[in-house]
C-alpha positions as CSV (number, residue, x, y, z in Angstrom):
1,M,-0.1,-0.3,0.0
2,T,1.2,3.9,-0.9
3,Q,1.6,6.3,1.5
4,A,-1.1,8.3,-0.5
5,A,-3.5,5.5,0.6
6,D,-2.4,4.9,4.0
7,S,-3.2,8.7,4.4
8,G,-6.4,8.4,3.0
9,D,-6.9,5.3,5.1
10,L,-5.7,7.3,8.0
11,L,-8.1,10.5,7.4
12,E,-11.1,8.1,6.8
13,R,-11.2,6.1,10.0
14,L,-10.5,9.4,11.9
15,G,-13.8,10.6,10.2
16,E,-15.5,7.4,11.7
17,L,-14.0,8.1,14.8
18,I,-15.0,11.4,15.2
19,L,-18.7,10.5,14.3
20,A,-18.7,7.6,16.7
21,R,-17.4,9.8,19.3
22,R,-19.5,13.1,18.3
23,Q,-22.2,10.7,21.0
24,A,-19.8,10.2,24.0
25,D,-19.9,12.0,26.7
26,P,-18.9,16.0,26.2
27,E,-17.3,15.9,30.1
28,T,-14.6,13.1,29.1
29,S,-14.6,13.7,24.5
30,Y,-13.3,16.8,23.5
31,V,-15.3,15.8,20.1
32,A,-18.8,15.5,21.9
33,R,-18.0,18.7,23.8
34,L,-17.3,20.4,20.2
35,Y,-20.6,19.1,19.0
36,A,-22.4,20.0,22.2
37,K,-21.2,23.5,21.6
38,G,-23.1,23.5,18.3
39,E,-21.8,24.7,14.5
40,D,-20.6,27.9,15.6
41,A,-18.1,26.9,18.3
42,M,-16.7,23.8,16.0
43,L,-16.4,27.0,13.2
44,K,-14.8,28.9,14.9
45,K,-12.6,26.5,16.4
46,V,-11.7,25.7,12.5
47,G,-10.7,29.5,12.2
48,E,-8.4,29.7,15.3
49,E,-6.8,26.6,14.2
50,A,-6.0,28.5,10.5
51,T,-4.7,31.1,12.0
52,E,-1.9,29.7,14.2
53,F,-1.3,27.5,11.1
54,V,-0.4,30.7,9.4
55,L,1.6,32.3,12.2
56,A,3.7,28.8,12.2
57,A,4.0,28.9,8.6
58,K,5.0,32.9,9.0
59,G,8.0,31.8,11.7
60,G,8.6,28.8,9.3
61,E,9.5,26.5,12.3
62,R,8.4,23.4,10.9
63,A,7.7,20.8,13.6
64,Q,5.5,24.0,14.6
65,M,3.6,24.1,11.2
66,V,3.6,20.2,11.3
67,Y,1.7,20.5,14.6
68,E,-0.7,22.9,13.5
69,A,-1.3,22.0,10.2
70,A,-2.4,18.7,12.2
71,D,-4.9,20.6,14.3
72,L,-6.5,22.2,11.4
73,W,-7.2,19.1,9.4
74,F,-8.6,17.5,12.4
75,H,-10.7,20.6,13.2
76,V,-11.9,20.6,10.0
77,L,-12.9,16.8,9.9
78,V,-14.8,17.6,12.9
79,A,-17.1,20.3,11.1
80,L,-17.0,17.5,8.1
81,G,-18.6,15.7,10.1
82,A,-21.4,17.9,11.4
83,H,-22.2,17.8,7.9
84,G,-22.1,14.3,7.5
85,I,-18.8,14.5,4.8
86,P,-16.5,11.7,4.9
87,P,-13.4,12.5,4.1
88,R,-13.2,10.2,1.1
89,E,-15.6,13.1,-0.7
90,V,-12.4,15.8,-0.1
91,L,-10.0,13.4,-1.4
92,A,-11.9,12.7,-4.4
93,E,-12.0,16.2,-5.4
94,L,-8.5,16.3,-5.0
95,A,-7.8,13.7,-7.2
96,R,-10.5,15.2,-9.5
97,R,-8.1,18.2,-9.8
98,E,-4.8,16.1,-10.0
99,G,-3.3,17.7,-13.1
100,V,-5.9,20.4,-13.5
101,S,-3.9,24.2,-13.5
102,G,-5.1,25.8,-10.3
103,L,-6.1,28.8,-13.0
104,Q,-8.2,26.2,-14.7
105,E,-9.8,24.6,-11.8
106,F,-10.4,29.2,-10.7
107,A,-11.8,29.8,-14.3
108,S,-14.5,26.2,-14.5
109,R,-15.7,28.1,-10.8
110,G,-17.2,31.3,-12.5
111,S,-19.1,32.3,-9.7
112,G,-16.8,30.8,-7.2
113,A,-19.6,27.9,-6.7
114,P,-18.4,24.3,-6.9
115,P,-18.6,22.8,-10.5
116,A,-22.0,21.3,-11.3
117,G,-22.7,18.1,-10.0
118,T,-20.4,18.6,-7.2
119,R,-22.9,19.7,-4.5
């Protein structure tokens, strides 16, 4: 199995674990606590983690960037799970874009919406 396949499997397992923990006791599960606080709290956390990643990138410290990227990805998975979107859908979208110029991808969006049939 390739490292990319392992990574996709890891994201899928994390997505499943997040969904399973959503029903756990908020006193003992961070994920359950996030879900209990509601979507606004989840999205605020994504924003905070994105900011922390940007600051780490500006600082240029590799280990800190990796740490903050992991936090950001985790919280994005939590938010995706709240909308019933498994990681494989995001991975499929990335696979669809593979080999497509970024400029072509932007042009295909037109109004900024995803291409037809992806919603």
